[in-house]
BATOR-62701 format. One record per residue (C-alpha): residue number from 1; residue in one letter; x, y, z. Coordinates in steps of 0.2 Angstrom, whole numbers, padded with zeros to 4 digits. Example, Ala and Ser with C-alpha at 12.3 -4.5 7.8 and 13.67 -1.06 7.14 Angstrom:
# residues 2
NODE_1_A_0062_-0022_0039
NODE_2_S_0068_-0005_0036
//
This chain:
# residues 81
NODE_1_M_-0021_-0335_-0050
NODE_2_I_-0038_-0327_-0052
NODE_3_K_-0039_-0332_-0070
NODE_4_E_-0036_-0350_-0065
NODE_5_R_-0050_-0349_-0052
NODE_6_I_-0061_-0342_-0066
NODE_7_R_-0056_-0356_-0078
NODE_8_K_-0060_-0369_-0065
NODE_9_I_-0077_-0361_-0062
NODE_10_L_-0081_-0362_-0080
NODE_11_V_-0075_-0380_-0082
NODE_12_N_-0084_-0386_-0066
NODE_13_N_-0100_-0378_-0071
NODE_14_F_-0101_-0380_-0090
NODE_15_S_-0096_-0398_-0093
NODE_16_G_-0101_-0398_-0111
NODE_17_K_-0089_-0384_-0115
NODE_18_V_-0074_-0391_-0105
NODE_19_R_-0063_-0393_-0121
NODE_20_F_-0066_-0376_-0127
NODE_21_V_-0064_-0368_-0110
NODE_22_Q_-0047_-0377_-0108
NODE_23_K_-0041_-0370_-0124
NODE_24_L_-0047_-0352_-0122
NODE_25_S_-0034_-0339_-0122
NODE_26_D_-0034_-0327_-0108
NODE_27_Q_-0038_-0313_-0120
NODE_28_E_-0051_-0322_-0131
NODE_29_D_-0068_-0314_-0130
NODE_30_F_-0080_-0328_-0126
NODE_31_V_-0095_-0317_-0129
NODE_32_K_-0090_-0314_-0147
NODE_33_Q_-0086_-0332_-0149
NODE_34_H_-0104_-0336_-0143
NODE_35_L_-0097_-0349_-0131
NODE_36_F_-0111_-0345_-0118
NODE_37_D_-0129_-0340_-0120
NODE_38_S_-0137_-0326_-0110
NODE_39_F_-0143_-0338_-0096
NODE_40_E_-0125_-0345_-0095
NODE_41_L_-0118_-0328_-0094
NODE_42_I_-0129_-0324_-0079
NODE_43_T_-0124_-0340_-0071
NODE_44_I_-0106_-0335_-0073
NODE_45_V_-0109_-0318_-0065
NODE_46_L_-0117_-0326_-0050
NODE_47_L_-0103_-0339_-0048
NODE_48_I_-0090_-0325_-0049
NODE_49_E_-0099_-0314_-0037
NODE_50_H_-0100_-0329_-0025
NODE_51_E_-0082_-0335_-0028
NODE_52_F_-0074_-0318_-0025
NODE_53_G_-0087_-0309_-0014
NODE_54_I_-0090_-0295_-0026
NODE_55_K_-0106_-0287_-0033
NODE_56_I_-0107_-0286_-0052
NODE_57_E_-0119_-0273_-0060
NODE_58_V_-0128_-0275_-0076
NODE_59_A_-0118_-0261_-0083
NODE_60_D_-0102_-0270_-0080
NODE_61_L_-0108_-0285_-0090
NODE_62_A_-0115_-0273_-0104
NODE_63_Q_-0099_-0264_-0105
NODE_64_G_-0089_-0279_-0109
NODE_65_R_-0080_-0280_-0093
NODE_66_L_-0083_-0299_-0091
NODE_67_N_-0079_-0305_-0109
NODE_68_S_-0063_-0314_-0106
NODE_69_L_-0053_-0322_-0093
NODE_70_E_-0041_-0307_-0093
NODE_71_K_-0055_-0294_-0092
NODE_72_I_-0063_-0304_-0078
NODE_73_E_-0047_-0304_-0068
NODE_74_Q_-0044_-0286_-0070
NODE_75_F_-0062_-0282_-0065
NODE_76_V_-0061_-0293_-0049
NODE_77_I_-0045_-0285_-0044
NODE_78_S_-0053_-0267_-0046
NODE_79_K_-0068_-0273_-0036
NODE_80_K_-0057_-0280_-0022
NODE_81_N_-0046_-0263_-0021
//
């Protein structure tokens, strides 16, 4: 459920990358794939914060906790608990 909400966020906000986002596996590291630039990553952080009502620290991003749909889901769950 969370992964699908994240995928929807990506599709709705990055229309030029819809085809890639739709094919993205849950484990695929989209940072290593260079799918998003640094400004887009910040946008993703803000969208996730807003969607799930959580706070994401710079260290979370730097430590790779938001590099895939699966990692984002795990991160969101840990923040909600």
